[in-house]
N, C-alpha and C positions, 0 to 999 in steps of 0.2 A: 618412381615408376621401375617396372621390371626391366633391367638390360636385357639385351638379346644374348650375351654372353652367359648370363645366369640361367636363363631359360634354355639355352643350348645343353648347358652341363646337366641340368635335371632332366631334359629329354633324353639324353645319352644314357643316363643312369637307368632310366626306365627301360630304355631299348635294351641295355645289357641284361636286366632280370627277366624281361618278359618271356624268355624262353624257358626259365625255371619256374617264374611265379607269375601266371597269367592274371591273377586277379589285381586290379588296380589298387584296391584297398591295402592288400599285403605289399605290393610295390611301395606305396607310400610309408607304411610303417617301416619296412627296412631301411628306406632312404633316411627317414627320420631318425632311427636309432643310430645309423652310421654318422650322419651328421652331428649329432649331439655327442657320440663317441668322439669324433674328430675335434669338435670344438672344445671339449674338455682338455684334450692334449694342447690345443692352441693357447688356452688360459694358462695351462701350466707353464708353458714356455715363457709367456709374457710375465708370469709371477717370478719365475727364476731368474729371468732377465733383469727385474727389479730388485734381486737379492734375498726373495722369499724361498726359502728351502722346502717348506711344506708345498703339498700339491694333491690333486685328485689321485694320482697314481703312485702311492707311496706304500710303505709297510706291507709288502708283499703282493701289491697291485702294479708294480713297476713292469713285471713281464708283459701286462696287457697293453702298455702304453702304444698310441699309434706308431711312432718311431720303430717299435719292435715289430709291429704287424707289416710295416713297408719296407723292413730291412731286405735287401736282395739276396742275402746269404740264407734267408729261411726258405725251406723247401715249400712247395705249393700245398702239400697235404698238412704240412705242420702249421701253415698259415690258417687253414680251414679250421683246424682243431683249436689253434689259439684265439681265433675271433670268435668261434662258436662257444668256447669256455669263458671268454671275456665278456659277452652278452649277457650269459646266464648267470655269472657271478657278480656283475655290476651292481645289481639292486641290493646287495650285501655290503657294499663298500661303505666303510664308515667316514670316509674322507671326502664323500661328494655330498652336496646338498639333498636334502629330503625329496626335493622336486625331481632331481634327476634318478634318485633310487625309485622314486614312484614311476617314472618314465621306463625304467629298465625291469619292472617288475613282470616276470612271466615272459621275458624276451627271449626269443632262440633264433637260430639261424634255420630257415625252412629248406635249405638245399645243401649239398655236399660237393658240388662241382668246383675244383680248385681254380680251372680257368676262369669261369663266370666270376667267382669272388676276387681274383686277382684284377680283372678288368673293371669290376664293380669299386673295389677299393682305390684304384688308381683314379677312377673318375671323382669320387667323394674327395680325394686328396687334393683336388684343384679348389675346393672351397676353403676359404679362409675365415676364421671367425672375426666378425666385425659387428659389434652391437649395433646394427643401423636398421634404419628402415627398408634400405634395400634388400637387407637378408629376410626381414619380415615379409616383404612383398614376393620374395622368391618363395618361401615357405607357403603363402597363400595360393600361389600358383600350383605348386606341388599338391596342395590339398584339392585344388580345382580338378585335377585329372581323376579324382575318385569318382566323380559323376554322382551316381544315386545308390543309397541303400534302400531300394525300392521295396525290400520285403517287409522293411518296417514303416513305410510310408515316408521316409526321410529324403527330401531332396535338397540339393545344394541350392540356396538362395542366391540369386543372381546380385552381384554386388551394386549395381545401380538401383536395384529395389530396397535393398538394405539401406543405402544412403538416403534414399527418398523417405523411408520410414524415420531415420533417425532426425533428418531435417524438419520433419512434421512435428515429432514429439518434442524435439529440442531438449535434450537432458542438459543438466547444469552440473558445475564443478563440485556442488556440494550433494548432489543426488545418489543414493544408492540404487545400483542398477543391477536386474536380475534378467537372465535368460534360462527359462526352466527347462529347455530342451535345446542346449546350446551348440551340439554337433562340435564343429571346429572353431567355435567362438567368434564367427564373422560379425554377429551383430555387436558384442561387446566391442570388439576392437574398433569398429566403426564408430560406435559412440565415444569411445575413448580419444579417436582422432578429431571428432566433432567438437568435442569440448577443448581439447588441446589447441584448436585452431583459433579460439578465442583469446589466446593468451594466458598463460599459467607461469608462476614463478616455480623455481626448482623445487621448494618446499611443498606448493600446491600439488605439483606433479607428483611427488612422491606419496603424498596424502591420498591423491585421487585414485591411484592404483589399488587401494585397498577397498574401494566402494564398488568394485566389480565382481559379481558372483555368477557362477555358471554351473547347471546340473545336466547330467546326461547318464541314462541307463547303461550306456555302452562303455566298457573299460577302455577300448580302442579309442573312442572319440574323446573321452576324457585325457588319455594320454596326448593325443594329438593337439586338442585345445590347450592343454598346458604349454606344450612347445610353441605353439602360435604365440600365445599371450607373453612368453618368456622373450621371444624374439621381437616382440613389440613393446619392451620396456616394462614388463611385469616382473619384478624380481621374485615374487611369491604369489603366482595365480591361484585365485580361490575357485578352483574348479572341481566339483564333487561328483564321484560315481554315485549316482543317486536315482532312485526309483520315484520320480515326481508324482505319479498317480496312486502309487500303492503304499508308500511309506510315509509315517507321519512325524519321522524324526526332526524335519525342518518346517513342519506346518505352520509354526508360530512366528516364522521370520516373515516380515513385512518389507516392502521396498517402495521407494519414491518412483521407480520407473522400472516398467517390465517390457521386455522387447522379445519377440519370439516368432518362429515359424514352426510350430509344433507338428510332429507326425500326423499325417492325414488318416493313415491307415489303422485299423483296429484287428489286433490278431484274432485268430480263430477262437471262439469262446468269450471274446470280448475281454476288456481290462477287468480286474478284481480290486477296485478302489476301496478305501477305508470309508467310514460312515461320516466324514466331516464336511463332506462336499454338500453344498446347497442343493444341487441339482444331482439327482439320482440317475446314473447312466452307466452303461459299459463302453461307451464310444469313446475313443482317444481324443477325437476333436472337441466333444462336448467337454469332457472333463478338463483338459488343458484350458479351455477358454474360461470355464468357471474357476478354475485354479488362479488364472491371471487375475480376473476381477477380485477375488477375495484376498489376495496377497498384496494389493495396493494399499499404501499407507492414505491417511484421510484425504490429502490433496494428491494421490498418486496419479500417474498417467502411463498409457501403454499404447503399443502399437502391435498388433498381431495379424498375421496371415492365417486365414481360414479356408477351408473348401466351402464350396457353394451350399452344401447341405446345412450348414450353420445359418445362411442367409435365408433359406425358405422351406427347409424341410419340416413337414407337419407332424411328426413325431412327437410325443409329449416332452421328452426331454429337450429337444431342440426349442419347442415353443417356450417352455419355462426358462431356458437360457436366455432367449431374447426378451422375454418379459422382465427379467432381471436387469438385462443390460438398460432398458428403456425406464422402467419404472423406480429403480433404484439409483438412476442418475450416473451411469457409467459411460454410456455411447455418445459422441458427439458428431462422429463422421463415419461413412462406409466409402471406400474407394474399390471400385470394381476394376479387375485386371483382366487382360485378355487370356484367352485359354491356352496360349502357347508360351506364357512366361517360363514354365518349367521344361520346356524343351531343351534336349531330347530325351530328358529323363521321365516326363510325364505330360500329358496335354490336360491335365486336370485343371478345371476352371477355379480361380480363387477370388477372394476379396481380401482387403485390409481393413480390419476394423481399428478405429482410434477411440481409446477411453481417456478421459479426464474427468475426474470427480468433482474438480472445482469448476471446470468449464461447463459441464452437462448440468450442473445445478442452476446456471444463471441462463440457460436458453430452453425454449420449449419446442425447438426444431431439431432434426438431424439434417446434417448436410451429405448429399450423396454425389459422389463424382465418378465419372465413368472414363476408364483410360482404354482407349482403342489401340494406341500406338506408344510402346515404351521406349522408342529409340532403337529397336532391333526388329528384323523380320522375324514372323512366327514359324519359321522352318527349323529344322533339325539342327542346322548349324548356328541359328541365331546371330546372322550378320547384322552390323551396324547399318541403320537407314537414317535418312534425315528427319523424318516426321517422328515427333516426340511429344506426347501430351503431359508428361511428368512436370515439366518447368511450369506450365501453365496450372496444372493441378496444385503444385506446391504453393504457388501465388495465391490461389483462392483458399487454400486450406488456412494458410498463414493469415490471411486477411479476415477470414471468418474468425479465428482465434482473437485477434485483435478486437474486432467488433463486438464479440460477445463480452470482452473485458470492459470495453468503453460504453456498452450498452446501446448501440447502433443498430442499423438495419444493412443487411448485406443486400446489395443490388446485383443481380445475376443476369446475363444475357439471355434472351429467350431461344435456348437451345438445349440440347439433350447432354451437354458436357457436365454441368453442375446443376443441382436441383435441391431445393428445400423442402422437407416434408415435415408437418407439424406431428409432434409425439402423439397428440391426441388422435390422429388420424391413423397412426400405426397401432395404437391401443384398440381403436375401432374395428380394425381389421379382424380381430379375434385370434389371429395366430401370430401376431406381432411380426408379420414378415418383414425382411430388410431387402426385399426386392423392389427398387425404385420404380420399376415399370408399373407395379400394381397401383401406384398411387397417382400416375399421370393420366389425365384426360385423353382419351382418344381423339386424334385430331382428324377431322374430316375435310376434304378438299373441295372447293367449288371450282367451277371454269373448266372449260375444254382446253386440252394441251394438243398442240399439233402432232400428228403421225407422221413418223420418218421411216423410210424403208431401212431395214438393217443394214444393207450393204452401203447406205450414206452416213451413218453415224458409228460404224466401225469397220475395220479392215478385216476381211475373212481370209485365213490361211489354212493350209492343210499340211501335215507333216508328210515324211516320205519313208519308205521302207529301207532298212539297212542292208546292203548287199551281203547275201550269205545268210541273212537272218540275224535277229536279236544276239546280242552277247550278254555275259553273265557279270562283265564289269565294263567301266567306261564312263559315258556320259549319260544321265537318265533319259530314258525315252517314254514318255507318259502315255499310257492309254486307258481305255475305260475301267480296267482292272485296279488302276491306282487312284481313280477318283472316288471318294467315300460318299456316303449318303448326305453329310454335312457340307460336301462341296470341297473339303480340303484334299490335299494329295498325300496318299500313304506310300511307304516304301514296300509294302508287301507286293509280292511278285513282280518287283520292278525289273525291268529289261533295260539294256543298255545299248548305245552306238558308240562307234569308234570316233576318237577326235578327228580323224580325216574325213569321215562322213560328216560329221557335225559342221566342219569348216566349209565343206561344200554345199551346205544346205543354204538355198535362197529364201525359203520360206520354212514355216514350222519351228523356228527358234524362239524360245519362250522369253517374255518380259514380264518384270512384275506388274500385276494389274490385269493380266490377259484372263478372259474368260474362256473356259473350254466346253465344247460341245461334241460329244460321241457322235459320229456320223453313221456308223453301221454296226452290224452285229447284234448280240443279245441285249446290250444296254444303249441302243440308239436312243438319242435325246437326253441322256445322263449329262448333268451340268456340274461343272467345278470351277474353281478360280484359283489362280496361281499368284503368289505373293513373294516370289524370288527365293524360295527355300533352298535352292541349290545355285552354286557358282554358274554353271551352265546347265541347260536342260533343253529339251525339244519335246515336240509330241509326235506320236508315231502316224502312220497312215489313216488310222480309224478315227482321229480326233481333229476337229476343227478348232483354230485359235480364232476368238472374236476380240480384236483389239480395239478398245474404245476411243473415239475421237474426243476433241475438247467438248463435244456437246453432251457427254454422258459419263457419269464416273463409274469405275469398275464394279463397285458392289450393287449400284443400281440395275446396271446392265445384267448381273448375275441374278438378281432377284425377278427381274422381268423374265429373262430366258426360262427360269426355273419354274415360273408360275403356270398354273393350269391352264390360264387363257392362252399362252404362247405355246404351250405344249400341244394343245389342241389343234392350233393353227399349222404347227410343225408336221403332223400327222399326214397332212394333204401333200407333204413334199417327200415323204418316205415312199421309196419305190424299189423295185427289184428283190430277189429272192432273200437276200440277207438283209433287207431293209435299208439301203442305202440313202443319204441325203445328198443331194448335189447343191451347186452354187446357187440354184433357183431360191434358196432360203433367204438370199440378199433381198428378195422382193416383199418379205413379211414386214408389215408395217407396226411399229411400236410407239407408245405415247412417251413424249419428251418433255417434263416439267422442267421449269428452271433449276440450275445447279443447287440452289440453296433448299429447294423442296427436295431434290433427289438425295441431298446429304442427310436431311431430317427423317426421310423414310428409310434410308439405308441404317442409320443409327438406331432407329425404333426397332426394326426389324432385327438388326444385329443383337439388340437387347433380348429381344424374344428368342432369338436363336442361342444366345448365351445361356438363358434359363432352360430351354429344351436340352442342350448339351449337358448342363449340370445335373439336371434330373435324370437324363439318359444314363450318365455315369452311375448314378444311385442305382437304378434299375439293373443295368448291365454288369454291375460289381457284386450284386446281391448274390450271396452264396447261403443256402440254408445251413446253419450250423447250431452245435448244441455242445455244452460241456459234457465230457465222459467221465466215466467212473472205472478205476482199474479192475473192479471187481465184475464188470460187464464182460461177457464173453465175446468173443469174435467168431462168427460162423459164415460159412459159404452159403452163397444164395440157394444153392440146391437142397440144403437143409431147411429152408423156410418158405419153399413155393409148392404149390401143388403141381403135380405132374413134372413134365420138362419143358424147358424153353422152346418155343415153337416158332419156326419160320412163317412169314406170311405167303399169301397167294400170288402166284406168277402170272395171272391172266391179264391179258392186254386191255388197257382202259380205252373207252371211246369218247369222242367229243359229245355225240348226241345225249339227251338226258334219258336216263332209264331209272328203275326202281331201286338199283342197287348202287351204292357209292363206295368208292374205294379210296382210302386215305393216301394222300401223296406224301412223300418224304418230307416235304416243308411243314407238314401239320405238326411235327414233333420238334422242330428245330429251334424253338424259342424256349423249350424246357417245359411247356405246357401245352395242351392240346388245342389247336386252331382247327375247329371242326368245319371252317370255310375252305380249308385247303383240302380239296378232294376231286376226284374225277368219277367217271360212271363206268360200270361193267355191263356189258350186253350178254348177260347169261343168266340160265335158270338155275340158281342156287338154293338149295333147301333151307327151311329156317332153322336145322340144327347142323348147317355146315360148320366145320370146326374153325374155318377161318374168318368167321364172322366176329365182329368186336361185341363185347360185353362190358358193361358199366364195371368198373373197378380193375379192368384190365390194365397192365402196365406194357407200354410198347417202348423199346429201345430201337435206336437207329442201327441197323446191322452193318450198313456201309455209307461212309460220308467223309468229310474232311477230318484231319486229325482233330480238330476242335470240337466237331459236332458227332463224331461216331460215338455210339452209345448213349447219345442225348434222350433222356426218358420223358414221358408224358403219360399222364392216367386218362383212359377214356371215361369221362364223366358225364356223357349225355345218354338219354333213354332210347333213343333211336337204335334199333337193331337191324337196320339195312346198311350198315358200314362193314366193310372188308378191309383188313389190314394187308398191305403189300409184302412182296417178298424182301424188300430191303428194310424190313422191321422184324425185330424178334419180340414175342408175347411172352410175359411171365404172370403168374396169379399168385398172390400172396396167400399163404396159409395163415388165415385170420387168428388161428389158436396160438400162433408164435409170433406173428408180426403184423402189425396194422398196415394196411395198403399204403395209407399217406406216409407213415414213417419210413417204410422201404423205398417209396418214391423220393423223399426228401434225402435219404441216405444216398440214393443213386444220383442226386444232384449235388452232392458235397464234393469239395476239392478233392479231398481224400480218394473217394471211387473215382471221380472223372480222371484223375491222374492215373489211377490204376488201368482204367480201360484204355487211355491213349498209349500208355506204356506197352501193354499187351496186344493191342490190336495189330492184325497182320497187314502187309502190304509194303511191297518194295517202293523204292523212291520213284514218283511220277505216277504210282498206282493209288486206287482208292483204298485207304485204310479200311479193314473189317473186322468185325467180331463173329464170333460163331457160339452155338450152344454151349460148348465146352468152356470157353473164355466167360461167358455170363454165369455158368454154374459156379466158377471159381470166385467170382466177385467177394471180397470180404466185407461183411457188415458188422458193425458193432451193435450188439442187441441188448438193450436193457429190458427189465421186466416190463409186461405189458402197461400196468399202471404208469409207468415212468414215460412209456412211449405215448401215452395218451397226453401227458402234460407237454412233452417235447412237441408234439403235433400241434396242440392248441398255441403255444407260443409262436411257433413258425407261421401257422395260419393268420395270426396277428400281424406279422411281418409282412405276408404276402398281401394282406389288404392294404398295407400302406403302398406296397409296390404298385397294386393295381390303381390306387388314387393317383400315384405319380404318373401312371400311364394315361390317366384321364386328363391330368395336367399338362402333359405333352401335346395331347389332341387339342386341347383348348388353345394352347399357344400357336399350334400349327394353323389353326382356324383364323386366330388373330392376324397371322402373317399372310394368309390368302386373303383376308378381308382389306388389310392394308393395301396389298398389291391390286385388289379388284377395284379399289377406289381411284386407282391411277388410270386405268382403262376407261376411256370414255367413247370410244368409236368401234 
């Protein structure tokens, strides 16, 4: 266990550095280098005490020894110069092991403050080298502060998830073990501890450390992984700086066990893999999963965390990958994890795939297990809670492995937690989907359930206003703006209340499991659910808390309140200018089935929502991209459009129907034209009126939020009775120079979107805007027209997939509504 004393020392070291080094990764790197530097001096001292005159700091390197650095007679500036020089020279020191030389390769001191360095080295001086588990745990804590390397899709894997995977895979002392995207070597160290716990002789333990191999594309991660393993009794860690997906140098190396949480994110332009992969793709998650399967020995086994796209994405590469898993006998189990496992770094939905070439050959089924609670809440802080499905999941998975080997039948309870699906059924699906919900029969319910008034099955509370207005820090005060579309709580635009106001509140203080209902304003009727994301929190005066009694579970209450049927009933209770709901809503009656039925319905709908969330991430994260060539020129938009950018019409829309429609700003908010988002103009405008929309026009939002300003859309309908509004800017492509669709896709790219966000005008609190001048200056990478055509064709195929995913979202939203509709009987 990590002691509070060691944790305090590490926290103090970080606090000293934070003023000069704000990035956690760089803080960790500097603390790591300083600790190794100090430990080498400690080892030298022990050696000299035993009569050994040789050491790490010898033959010209004596001047860099730790004692020299900490000598009080040395000036502060000289200490900076000496330590800086020592860091840079240590990789050349012939008296230290190659491991240490590799660690110090390219090391340098990124600041020159004498006072900061003095305080920092004094804190490091409190550590003493002790080759123990405690020091290893301390270093793992240090690594945990790095959080996310989000640009590469690398997220620190929670320790309890790593340990769960290790226990399921169950590596042995003779196994060779690989992590092909090892980060700081968390999987390898956990596997080592797991094997060591079974009991090993000193000789077996020494031999065991040679069986672990890790690859990482980042030199910084390789260095941290080597230190981490060294502090966990690996004298010569086999961690290689290696591009797993693009290099062939180690392709022929196979392993008994592979454990990984590979990067989820594919860089712009995709990966450039070599030709030896079985599945052709440029997606990192596809290639890593393929790599793991192809590098298992004949009876090899693996546990790999994958994003939801691997489970159900319909693109050819994903389908081919799943086909390979099933038909070539790799996959034996799929474990679905809740969306918040990687909070606060990412809300991405993931699953664990378990491969075992020996087991998979012996069974005609795949086991699906669904984890709803992993022992921690799903908020940003991930606080420990009592509910934990992992132990039960581990028991079922271990039992299933044993049953396969003994050729027996696994008996599962009739619930949604674990489910067996025949491989033939997965193959018959045509897309080899690993979405367990797809293979379940839709349960229909019979019998009427009693209707209860809302006020009799839950307590209804309202929040209160902070005296003097909301604060920018303090205790979270949740309103309609913090409740997202999927009912979760977002930190965006969060306001706060004081501790004293919170302590005086008799109602409105949140508890885990509370259902939230917005009672007035623009989002009246919006529904959310709170699962204890914050240590303390409350709702503001615009939100009701619906606190369930023992008769109804929170998830079921949330689904009922969110349903169309309830929302229609709610409309009768909305009164006043701002649409307020009073306590009369307590009279609304809702159906209450038995708790077991509520749980089943909630699990089923939760599965549907997980699919929707996963698909929505694919849709929302999609950005048109293409590989560029250095020979292509970069031009300003004004060079490739007809005429000048044009602002829209400022006429005032009316509510009654007329012959002329005017697009609303939300028509372009999704990045494509939503022709349903319009109002009317009650004016006589000529057919050649210059503000009329024409097919092929590109419209950019002239003013909106920082995320949406400049969002483009192509007007692609034949109707010429549309006018574009003043908050849009129109441009028309000169098709002799640039294809309309190519220009549109370029405007959607991250590079251009970031340019627009940086250059949009607007002070804090005001709406960011762009003008004709900014639009004219937008830089566009311009390949020749034939290449533009190929790029457009490729991106269009991607968009077809996105459209198919949107259809999938609609289908599962319909399933949710059908499921809830079956509950209402009166």
